[in-house]
Structures are given as structure tokens and as C-alpha cells.
N, C-alpha and C positions, 0 to 999 in steps of 0.2 A: 277625503281629506288627505293632506300630506302627499300630494302629487309630486312634490319636490322639483317642479319647474321643468323648463324645456332643456333640451340637450345643449342649445347655444348658451343658456345661462349657466348651465353646469360647467361647460368648458371655460367660461369666464371665471367662475369661482376657482376651479382647479388650477388654472394657469395664473390666477392672481396669487395663489399660494405657492406658485412655482417660480430668483437669480442668485447662492454663494457659500454654502458650507459654513465654515467658521470665520469667514472674512468679516471685517468690521464694517458696519453700515453707518453713514453719516445721517443721523436722525433729524438734522436740521435741513436736509435736502429731500423733499418728497420723492423725486425721481430716484435717488439713491436707495430710499427705503423700498420702493417697488422692485428695483433691480436686485437688491440683496435678497428679498423674499423669494422672488421667482427663481433666481439662479440657485438659491440654497436648496429649494425643493427639487429642482431638476438634478442637482448634484447627488442628492440622496437617492433619487429614483435610478440614476445611471449606475450607482454603486451597488445595487441590489444583486445578491447571488441568484435569486430566482426572479426574473423580470416579469413574471406573470402574476405576482401577488405582493402584498405588503405584510411584513412581519410586525410584531409589536415594537421591535427595535426601530424599524423604518418609521412607524407612527410616532414614536418618541422623538426621533431625529427631526421629522417634519414639524412636530409641535415646537421643538426648540427654535427652529428657524422662524416660525410664525409668531411666537410669543413676543409681545411688545410692538408688533407691526400692525395688528388688527385691534381695533377698539370694539371688543365684543359687547361691552356695556352699551355703547352708543348704537351699535347695530341692533341690539336687543330692544332698546328704547324706541328706535325708529320703526322697527318691525312690529312691535306690539301696539304702536299708535296711542290713542287716547287712554287705553287700558293701563298703560304704564303708570300714569299719575294716580290711578285708583288703587294701586296695590302698595303694600308696605315696603320699606327698605330691604327687609330680609327676603321678601318675595321677589323683589327686583334682582337681588344678588343670586338667589337660587335659579331664577329664570335665565339669567345671563350665563351661568355655568351649564345649565341644561341646553341652552341654545348653542354654546360652543361644542358640546358633545354631539348634538344633532348634526352640526356642520361636519364635524370630523367623521362621524360614522356614515352619514348619508352620502358624502362625496369622496371621502378618503379612499375608499376601495376603487373608485373609478380612476384614481391616479395610477393604479396598477396597469392600466392600458396605455400609459405614456409610451410614445414611440418616436421621440426625437423632435417634437415640435419646437420651434424657436419663438422667442418673444422679443420684439423690437420696441424699445421705448423711444417715443418721438419728442418727449419733453414735457414740461409742467407749465400750467397756467395758474396764476394766483389771484385770489380775491379775499382780501383781509386775512382772516385766520384759516382760510380753506384753500385747497389746491386740487387741480385735476391733472392727472398724469395719463396721457394718451399713449396706448401701446397697440401693437398689431401682433396677433398670433399667426405665425406662418406655418402652414402645414401643406407640404408639397407646393402646388401652384395656387393655393387658396390663402387669402389673408382675411382675418376677422378682427375688426376694431374692438378693443376693450379699453374702457376708461375707468380708472381708479379714482375715487373721491376720498380725499384725506382732509383731516383737520389738525390744527396745532393743539398739542396737549402738553402738560408739564414735562413729559418725558420725550417729546418730539412729535413728528408727524405720524399719524396712524390712519389706517383705512377704515372708513365707516360705511362705504357703499361701493358696489361694482356695477358698471353698466356695460352691456355688450349690445352693440347695434341699437343703443338707446333704451334697452330694457334693464330696469333696475332690480338688483337682487333683493334689496330691502323692500321695495314695493311689492314684489312677488310674495315675500314672506308675510307682509302685512295683510295681503288679501287672504292668504292661506290661514294665518292665525285668526283673523276675524271670523272666517268660516268655522274654524275650530271652536271659537268662543261661542258662536251662535248654536252650534250643534251639540256642544257639551255643557251648556248651562252656565257659562261664565269662565273666568280665568282659571279657577281651580280645576275645572273639567278639562280645559285645554292643557294645563300643566300635566295632569295625569295621563292624558292621551299622548303627550310628547314623551313622558317617561316610558310608557309602554313601547313607543316607537323606537326609542334609543335602546331599550333593553332587548327588543327584537333584533335590532341591527348588531348589537354586541354579541348576542348568542349566535347569530349567523356567521359572524367573523371567527368565532371560536370553534366552529364545526370542523 
């Protein structure tokens, strides 16, 4: 359990979260939301004193950039699937917070390996209250297509899924979480297992 997906999907997540420091983002424009988020994280990474690791200050700065750009509740809901409707409102809130921590700790450290990749935004496609922003991650002579899926919220456009070469982050989590539910006797068992995983990752970061 908790294989945490392929390297390609990992790259998608990292560079989803990676375009602008303190620059203002137009939350009415999904393409601008993605550019702001990606450029913001890249700016934090490029400003590090130690390019081989992430400090807690780096983590806080990245979290500031991502906040409000990702709909963690929607991502949690879609990742948990049918189980979401079976748990209480408090359990949904607790799971959403745990899911956010899992993302940060599972993938955040991989950002330390950033070495100047570029992200090119090709534009947005709209369908009612949803949008797709297609980008390309350019690393040397290789290009990897990454698609961000956003929906309209009361506070603007927010990301609810990421696809790289057609592979969905949410779908991978859903498969992994369902496996965890089956192996651990239900939602509470999954939650406990995720708590242990996050604790393990936090302790490793503090070594």
C-alpha cells in the first residue's frame, strides 16, 4: 500500500505545484492560476540557499503559493470515491487535512531535485464550470504533456485533478485508498495507516 504512484505522475504533481512569488493571480482565469502556482514554486526553489534540500521555510513559502489554488476537499472526495458519502462531515474535514499533509510530505521533498525544468502553458478549454489547462514540462530535449483540471468555486478557479500523458492523479489515489480500505478494515483503518505514513515522512524530514 502507498506506492505513491509512478515517476511520471509524481513529476506532474510537482510541476503542477510549481509559476510567481508574490505576484497577483487572476483567479477568474484558469490559465493564470496555473501559471501563478507553477512559477511561484519555481521561484521559491531557485531562491534556496541549499539547492539540495527543502527547509521548513521553503515548505511554508511553497504552501503559501499553493493555498487557494488547489481544492484539497474536492481532490479528497474524488480520491476516496463512494466512501466519502459514508463518513461524517468531521471525518471528511479530517481526511482532507490529512490528504493535504500526505501530498506535501510524500512529494514535497522531491522538489529538492528541481534543476531548471520549464513549464509552457498552451491555453485553456472550457466546459460549463470546468476547465482544462494544457501544459508541457520541458526538460532538456524532452517534453511531457501535463493537463490540469480545474473547476469554478466561490473564490475562483481551483485544481481538482492533474493528468500526465492521460494518467489521473485522483484515479491513482482512489485505487490506492480503496486498497487501503480493504486491507485495513474500512475507512478508520485507512485513516490510521495514512496518519502513520505522514508521521513517518515528517520524522524522516526532521532527521
